[in-house]
C-alpha positions as CSV (number, residue, x, y, z in Angstrom):
1,X,-4.3,14.8,-18.4
2,X,-2.8,11.6,-17.0
3,X,0.3,10.1,-18.6
4,X,-0.7,6.5,-18.2
5,X,-3.8,4.4,-18.4
6,X,-5.6,5.0,-15.1
7,X,-5.1,2.3,-12.5
8,X,-6.9,1.5,-9.2
9,X,-5.2,-0.8,-6.7
10,X,-5.8,-1.5,-3.0
11,X,-3.3,-0.1,-0.6
12,X,-2.5,-3.6,0.8
13,X,-1.7,-5.0,-2.6
14,X,2.1,-5.7,-2.7
15,X,2.4,-3.9,-6.0
16,X,0.7,-0.7,-4.8
17,X,4.0,1.0,-3.5
18,X,6.0,0.1,-6.6
19,X,3.3,1.4,-8.9
20,X,2.9,4.6,-7.0
21,X,6.7,5.2,-7.0
22,X,6.8,4.6,-10.7
23,X,4.1,7.2,-11.3
24,X,5.8,9.7,-9.1
25,X,9.2,9.1,-10.7
26,X,7.7,9.7,-14.1
27,X,6.0,12.9,-13.2
28,X,2.5,11.5,-12.7
29,X,-0.2,12.2,-10.1
30,X,-1.4,9.7,-7.5
31,X,-4.5,9.8,-5.2
32,X,-3.6,8.0,-2.0
33,X,-5.1,7.4,1.5
34,X,-3.8,9.2,4.5
35,X,-4.8,8.9,8.1
36,X,-7.2,11.8,7.7
37,X,-8.5,12.0,4.1
38,X,-7.4,11.0,0.6
39,X,-4.6,13.1,-0.8
40,X,-3.3,14.0,-4.3
41,X,0.4,13.4,-4.6
42,X,3.2,14.2,-7.0
43,X,7.0,14.5,-6.7
44,X,7.4,17.8,-4.8
45,X,10.5,18.7,-6.9
46,X,8.9,18.2,-10.3
47,X,7.5,21.5,-11.7
48,X,5.6,19.9,-14.5
49,X,3.9,17.5,-12.1
50,X,3.0,20.3,-9.7
51,X,1.6,22.4,-12.6
52,X,-0.6,19.4,-13.6
53,X,-1.7,18.9,-10.0
54,X,-2.6,22.7,-9.8
55,X,-4.6,22.3,-12.9
56,X,-6.6,19.4,-11.4
57,X,-7.2,21.4,-8.2
58,X,-7.9,24.6,-10.2
59,X,-5.6,26.6,-8.0
60,X,-2.0,27.6,-7.4
61,X,-0.1,28.2,-4.3
62,X,1.6,26.5,-1.4
63,X,1.2,22.9,-0.8
64,X,2.2,20.6,2.0
65,X,4.4,17.4,1.8
66,X,4.6,14.1,3.6
67,X,7.8,13.1,5.3
68,X,8.8,9.7,6.6
69,X,10.0,10.9,10.0
70,X,10.2,13.9,12.3
71,X,14.0,13.4,12.4
72,X,14.3,13.7,8.6
73,X,11.8,16.7,8.5
74,X,14.0,18.6,11.0
75,X,16.9,18.4,8.5
76,X,14.8,20.3,6.0
77,X,14.0,23.1,8.3
78,X,15.8,26.4,8.4
79,X,15.1,27.3,12.0
80,X,17.0,27.2,15.3
81,X,17.2,24.2,17.5
82,X,14.7,25.5,20.1
83,X,12.1,26.0,17.4
84,X,12.9,22.6,15.9
85,X,12.1,21.0,19.3
86,X,8.7,22.8,19.2
87,X,8.1,21.6,15.7
88,X,8.9,18.1,16.6
89,X,6.4,18.2,19.5
90,X,3.7,19.6,17.2
91,X,4.2,17.1,14.5
92,X,2.8,14.2,16.5
93,X,-0.5,12.6,15.5
94,X,-0.4,13.8,11.9
95,X,-0.3,17.5,12.5
96,X,1.1,19.8,9.8
97,X,3.7,22.4,10.6
98,X,4.5,25.2,8.2
99,X,8.1,26.4,8.6
100,X,10.9,28.0,6.6
101,X,13.0,25.4,4.8
102,X,16.4,25.1,3.3
103,X,17.0,25.5,-0.5
104,X,16.4,22.6,-2.9
105,X,14.1,20.6,-0.6
106,X,11.1,21.1,-2.9
107,X,10.1,23.1,-5.9
108,X,9.5,26.8,-5.1
109,X,6.1,26.4,-6.8
110,X,4.8,24.9,-3.6
111,X,6.5,27.0,-1.0
112,X,5.0,30.0,0.7
113,X,6.3,33.3,1.9
114,X,9.9,33.2,3.1
115,X,10.3,29.7,1.5
116,X,7.9,28.1,4.0
117,X,6.5,24.6,3.6
118,X,3.9,22.6,5.3
119,X,5.3,19.2,6.5
120,X,3.3,16.3,7.8
121,X,4.4,12.9,9.2
122,X,1.6,10.5,8.1
123,X,0.3,7.8,10.4
124,X,-1.4,5.8,7.6
125,X,0.7,2.6,6.8
126,X,0.7,3.1,3.0
127,X,1.8,6.8,2.9
128,X,4.2,6.3,5.7
129,X,5.9,3.5,3.7
130,X,5.7,5.5,0.4
131,X,7.4,8.4,2.1
132,X,10.2,6.1,3.3
133,X,10.9,4.4,0.0
134,X,10.4,7.4,-2.4
135,X,13.5,9.6,-2.5
136,X,11.9,13.1,-2.9
137,X,9.2,14.7,-0.8
138,X,5.7,14.0,-2.0
139,X,2.9,16.6,-2.1
140,X,-0.2,16.0,0.1
141,X,-3.3,18.1,-0.7
142,X,-6.9,17.0,-0.4
143,X,-8.6,15.2,-3.3
144,X,-11.0,17.9,-4.5
145,X,-11.2,20.9,-6.8
146,X,-10.5,24.2,-5.0
147,X,-13.6,25.3,-3.1
148,X,-15.2,21.9,-3.0
149,X,-15.3,19.4,-0.2
150,X,-12.6,16.7,-0.1
151,X,-13.6,13.3,-1.5
152,X,-13.6,10.3,0.9
153,X,-15.1,7.6,-1.3
154,X,-12.7,6.0,-3.8
155,X,-15.6,5.3,-6.2
156,X,-16.3,9.0,-6.4
157,X,-12.6,9.8,-6.8
158,X,-12.4,7.4,-9.7
159,X,-15.6,8.9,-11.3
160,X,-14.3,12.5,-11.0
161,X,-10.6,12.2,-11.6
162,X,-9.7,9.0,-13.5
163,X,-9.0,11.1,-16.7
164,X,-6.6,13.3,-14.8
165,X,-4.7,11.2,-12.4
166,X,-2.6,8.1,-13.0
167,X,-3.3,5.9,-10.1
168,X,-5.8,5.7,-7.2
169,X,-4.5,3.8,-4.1
170,X,-7.8,2.5,-2.7
171,X,-8.3,2.1,1.0
172,X,-12.0,2.2,1.1
173,X,-14.1,5.0,2.6
174,X,-12.1,7.3,4.8
175,X,-14.1,9.3,7.3
176,X,-11.5,11.6,8.7
177,X,-11.0,15.4,8.8
178,X,-8.2,17.5,7.5
179,X,-5.1,17.7,9.7
180,X,-4.3,20.3,12.3
181,X,-2.0,23.0,11.0
182,X,0.5,25.2,13.0
183,X,2.5,27.9,11.3
184,X,5.7,29.4,12.5
185,X,5.4,33.2,12.2
186,X,8.0,35.6,13.7
187,X,9.3,32.7,15.8
188,X,5.9,32.0,17.4
189,X,3.5,29.2,16.6
190,X,0.1,30.2,15.3
191,X,-2.8,27.8,14.9
192,X,-4.1,27.9,11.3
193,X,-6.6,25.0,11.5
194,X,-7.7,22.8,14.4
């Protein structure tokens, strides 16, 4: 259940970033545009917010986060320099990499085996700016219930989720596909999704 009265605001509205940050800071859930599809976001260090998001999605398990830059994301990773160079190359064009991370970067509720985390550098102006100004990592997971197709139409997102999320950052219809994913397993890169 959302903590605030549901709001819908366009991504270009000057208040959109401030409102989204307030929701995140107070443990709420946002739906926001990315360069691929709409994503659900919450503060990736806030266990209550993550539990709420898992209830909306009707699933539990690892979740990816957005990061403002490759340089910053490399400071989160617990891998050697050679592997960091490989990660940096793969993170171009909105690709997600799943790598082991250091302690206290995000809640353990969203990490995988061996404290691995999916990290993505967004190319969409709104989420790139959001990841720069918000202090903590922000989750990024498709706007849907587990097993259903992701929503790309903000009207449908509002119809389905307005009683469960706090704010929808509207950027119109997004006709993208989910990001490519590479995972580091035994010091080798494996393609998870193309």
